[in-house]
C-alpha positions in Angstrom: 0.0 -0.2 -0.4 1.5 3.5 -1.0 1.9 5.5 1.5 0.0 9.4 1.8 1.0 12.5 1.6 -0.1 14.4 5.1 -0.7 17.8 5.0 -1.1 20.1 8.4 -4.5 21.9 8.1 -5.4 24.8 10.4 -8.1 26.3 8.0 -5.2 29.6 7.1 -4.3 31.0 4.2 -0.9 29.3 4.2 -2.4 26.0 4.6 -4.9 26.8 2.3 -2.1 27.0 -0.1 0.1 23.7 1.9 -3.0 21.6 1.0 -3.2 22.8 -2.7 0.2 21.9 -3.3 0.0 18.2 -1.7 -3.3 18.0 -3.7 -1.4 18.2 -6.6 1.6 16.2 -5.4 -0.5 13.4 -4.7 -2.2 13.2 -8.5 1.3 13.1 -9.3 2.6 10.1 -6.9 -0.5 8.6 -7.6 -0.9 8.3 -4.0 -3.6 9.1 -1.0 -3.9 12.5 0.5 -3.9 12.6 4.3 -6.0 15.9 5.7 -4.8 16.2 9.8 -5.8 18.7 12.0 -4.5 18.6 16.1 -5.3 21.1 18.7 -5.5 20.9 22.4 -7.6 24.0 23.2 -10.5 21.6 24.1 -8.5 19.2 26.0 -7.2 22.7 27.9 -10.4 24.7 27.6 -13.4 22.2 27.5 -16.7 22.5 25.1 -18.5 23.9 28.2 -16.4 26.8 28.2 -16.9 27.4 24.5 -19.8 27.2 24.7 -20.3 29.9 27.5 -18.0 32.2 25.0 -20.6 31.3 21.9 -18.3 29.7 20.4 -18.3 26.2 18.6 -15.8 23.8 20.5 -13.2 23.0 19.0 -13.7 19.4 17.5 -16.6 21.0 15.6 -14.2 23.6 14.3 -11.8 21.2 13.3 -14.1 18.9 11.6 -15.2 21.9 9.3 -11.5 22.8 9.1 -10.9 19.8 7.8 -14.0 18.7 6.0 -13.4 22.3 4.2 -9.6 21.3 3.0 -11.1 18.1 1.7 -13.9 19.9 -1.2 -11.2 22.3 -2.1 -9.4 19.1 -3.1 -11.9 17.5 -4.6 -12.5 20.6 -6.5 -8.6 20.4 -7.9 -7.8 16.8 -8.0 -11.2 15.1 -7.9 -9.2 11.8 -8.5 -7.0 11.9 -5.3 -8.4 9.8 -2.9 -8.8 11.9 0.4 -8.8 11.3 4.2 -9.4 13.6 7.4 -8.0 13.2 10.7 -8.8 15.4 13.9 -6.4 14.8 16.4 -6.8 16.4 20.3 -2.8 16.9 20.4 -0.2 19.4 20.1 0.3 20.0 16.2 4.2 19.8 16.7 3.7 16.6 18.3 1.2 15.2 16.2 2.5 16.1 12.2 6.0 14.7 13.7 4.4 11.1 14.8 2.1 11.3 11.4 5.5 11.7 9.1 6.6 8.2 10.7 4.1 7.2 7.7 4.2 9.0 5.5 5.7 9.3 1.9 6.2 13.0 2.4 4.5 16.1 5.0 3.2 18.9 3.7 2.9 22.4 6.0 2.5 26.0 5.4 4.0 28.9 6.9 2.5 31.3 9.1 3.8 34.6 10.0 2.8 37.5 12.1 1.8 41.2 11.0 2.9 42.5 8.1 5.8 40.5 6.9 3.9 36.7 7.2 6.1 35.6 3.8 9.3 36.1 5.6 8.8 34.1 8.8 7.9 31.0 9.5 5.6 29.9 12.2 7.2 27.8 14.9 4.8 25.2 14.2 6.2 24.4 10.6 9.9 25.0 12.1 9.4 22.2 14.7 8.0 19.9 12.8 11.0 20.1 10.0 13.2 19.6 13.1 12.1 16.7 13.7 10.1 14.9 10.6 11.0 11.8 9.9 10.1 11.7 6.0 11.2 14.5 3.5 8.7 17.6 4.4 7.8 20.1 2.1 7.0 23.8 3.3 5.2 25.6 0.7 6.5 29.5 0.7 6.0 31.9 -2.1 2.4 32.7 -3.1 1.1 35.7 -1.5 -2.7 34.7 -1.9 -4.5 31.6 -1.4 -4.1 30.0 -4.2 -1.0 27.6 -4.8 0.4 27.4 -8.5 2.1 24.0 -9.2 4.2 23.5 -12.3 4.6 27.3 -13.4 8.3 27.2 -13.8 9.5 23.9 -15.1 13.1 24.2 -12.9 13.5 22.4 -9.6 16.8 23.7 -7.7 18.6 21.1 -5.4 21.5 22.2 -3.2 24.5 20.6 -3.5 27.0 19.6 -0.3 30.2 18.3 0.2 29.3 14.7 0.5 30.7 13.0 -3.1 28.2 10.5 -3.3 24.7 11.5 -4.9 23.1 12.4 -1.4 18.8 11.9 -0.5 18.3 15.6 -1.6 19.7 15.0 -5.4 17.5 11.7 -5.4 14.4 13.7 -4.2 15.0 16.4 -6.3 15.9 14.1 -9.3 12.7 12.5 -8.8 10.4 15.4 -8.8 12.1 16.9 -12.2 11.0 14.1 -13.6 7.0 13.2 -12.4 7.3 17.0 -13.8 9.0 17.1 -16.9 11.1 20.4 -15.0 14.9 20.7 -15.6 17.2 20.3 -12.6 19.1 22.9 -11.5 22.1 21.6 -9.2 24.0 24.4 -7.3 26.4 24.8 -5.3 27.9 27.4 -3.2 31.7 28.1 -2.9 33.7 31.1 -1.0 36.9 31.9 -0.9 38.8 32.3 2.6 40.1 35.9 3.0 43.8 34.9 3.7 43.9 32.5 1.0 43.5 36.2 -1.0 45.6 38.2 0.8 49.0 36.1 1.9 49.9 35.9 -1.7 49.5 39.1 -3.5 50.3 38.3 -6.9 48.1 35.2 -7.0 45.2 36.6 -5.9 42.5 35.0 -8.5 44.6 31.4 -8.4 42.7 30.6 -5.1 39.5 31.9 -6.1 39.6 29.3 -9.4 40.7 26.6 -7.1 37.6 26.9 -5.1 35.3 27.2 -8.1 37.0 23.9 -9.5 36.2 22.2 -6.4 32.8 22.8 -6.3 32.2 21.8 -9.8 33.5 18.6 -9.0 31.1 18.6 -6.6 28.2 18.8 -8.8 29.8 16.8 -11.6 29.9 13.9 -8.8 26.7 14.8 -7.2 24.7 14.1 -10.5 26.5 11.6 -11.8 23.5 9.0 -11.5 20.7 10.7 -12.2 18.2 9.1 -14.4 19.1 10.0 -18.4 14.7 11.5 -18.9 15.9 14.5 -15.8 17.9 17.6 -17.7 20.1 18.6 -15.2 22.2 22.1 -15.1 25.4 22.4 -13.1 26.2 26.2 -11.1 28.9 26.5 -8.9 28.4 30.2 -7.9 30.6 32.1 -5.8 29.1 33.8 -2.7 27.2 32.5 1.2 25.3 29.3 0.6 21.9 30.7 2.3 22.2 33.4 0.5 22.9 31.6 -3.4 19.7 29.5 -2.6 17.6 31.8 -1.7 18.2 33.8 -4.8 18.1 30.7 -7.0 14.5 29.9 -5.2 13.5 32.5 -7.9 12.1 31.6 -10.6 11.8 28.2 -9.3 8.8 25.3 -8.6 10.3 23.9 -5.9 14.1 23.9 -3.8 15.0 21.0 -2.4 17.9 20.8 0.4 19.3 18.0 2.6 19.2 17.6 6.6 21.6 15.8 8.1 20.0 12.9 11.0 22.3 11.7 13.7 21.4 8.6 15.0 22.6 9.7 18.7 19.4 12.4 18.1 16.5 13.0 18.3 14.7 13.9 14.0 16.7 16.5 12.0 19.1 18.7 13.2 18.7 22.0 11.0 21.9 23.8 10.1 22.3 27.4 9.1 21.5 26.5 5.5 18.5 24.6 5.8 17.1 27.1 8.7 17.6 29.8 6.3 16.2 29.0 3.0 13.0 27.6 5.3 12.9 31.4 6.1 13.8 33.5 2.8 13.2 31.1 0.2 10.5 32.3 -2.5 9.4 28.6 -3.2 8.1 26.0 -1.4 11.5 24.1 0.3 11.6 20.4 0.3 14.0 19.0 3.5 15.2 16.0 2.9 16.7 13.5 5.6 20.6 12.8 5.1 21.4 9.7 6.7 25.2 9.3 8.1 
């Protein structure tokens, strides 16, 4: 049985965009979609208090949210099988547990005030740090519509590993499903001390680092499927900035996240944390095993 795509919903516009994106992805993969709403409000406050305040009990509101999201999926992708689930627990814990039995976990963002798209909500950030399967945080659009496959370009950030990492494999699979170009990006920088000790050789260290980055890219894309068009780019600059810039005009930005057996879940480094906050398109975090 195919594992479902799980999407966290809460009735907000960001979660509606995440639902749209997840529905399109479920249709591409031919897998079910599982809509999950989790909250401890009623456990803490109780249905009686809700009635006193003239508000519906949380479970009624939760059911309305998941049913509305399910109807949205049916209108957008009628062939996708949808199930809905409301869970009386903290959303962070619920979604991390759900990720154990999912092919992909999808969430939206929740910001504050006038900079909603610049900030990542605490739930998505916490889940991103502990998900057991690849996770996509849907960013980029400032309305309540997700636009899938509009650019025909998947970007993957390539790290230092000499073999093809899980992030590259994930990105290549996404590119093949969508008929998109795979744009592999490796950022490089030349330490300042290497360019100041020998003034007559200023350009040599930079060329060496650029060549090393190009070699890493070549190794990373060596085993991608022949039917995927791959481009390689070695770009000078800070990795977070380079990948955020590359996300403009992309359908998806894919980065790896290291998993250490002595720790719980994904360990988000500065690169993953930075692109989650500043990417111009949805971001996929893919676990990398040691």
